[in-house]
N, C-alpha and C positions, 0 to 999 in steps of 0.2 A: 879137446884138449887143447890146454894151453901150451904156447910154445916155450915160453920162461920156466924157469925152474921157482917153484915157490912151495911154502910150508904153511900146510893149514893152520888158520888162525884161529882156531879154537883150543881154548885153555887145555894145556895137557898134551895137543895132539902134533904128533909130527910127521904126518903123513904129507908124501906129495900132494898136491892141488889138482883137482879135478874141475872144479868152477870157479869162476870169477863173477860171482855176484852182488850186485845193487840192492839194498833195501831202503825203504821207508818205513818208519816207525815215529808213534808219538813218546815221548816222554813222558814222566811224571806229573811236569807240570802243563801237558797238553799242547806242546811245541813239538812242532814237526820238524823230523830231520830224516837224513840220507846218509848212506855210508856203503864204500864198497869193502867188499871181505873177499879173502879167498879160502876156499873150505874145500874139503876132501868128498867123496861120496857118501860115506857114512855123517859126517856131519851137515851136509848140504840136505839129506833127507831131513835127520833130525830137527834143524830150525825151520824147514819147510811143516812137518808137521805141529811143532811150537806156535808157528806164528798163524796157521790155520784154527787153532785151539784158543790162542789168547790175543788179545790186545797188550799191547805196552812194549816197553825197552826190554830187548832182550840181548842186547848188544854186551849186557852184562856176561856173556858166556865164550865173548872173545876177549883176545889179546888187549892189550892198552895202545897198540900203536895205530887202531884203526881211527881214520879221519873222519872226522862228523860235518856234515853242511847244513846248518838249519834253514831253514825257508819260511817264510812270514808269510 
């Protein structure tokens, strides 16, 4: 459990955060980047299930204030 109070960064969700997760993804141009986001338990499970089934950029489900770190 996180000590600081954060709001889930999933679009439309205002629940308290249960997880701080860092994801690495490929964007549509096959560039690798990572980002860290705060999500509630419900959206942590949904993102995990989505990530297992689909390769691609799933940051579209998150609010725009996430910081992406590009890798070369």
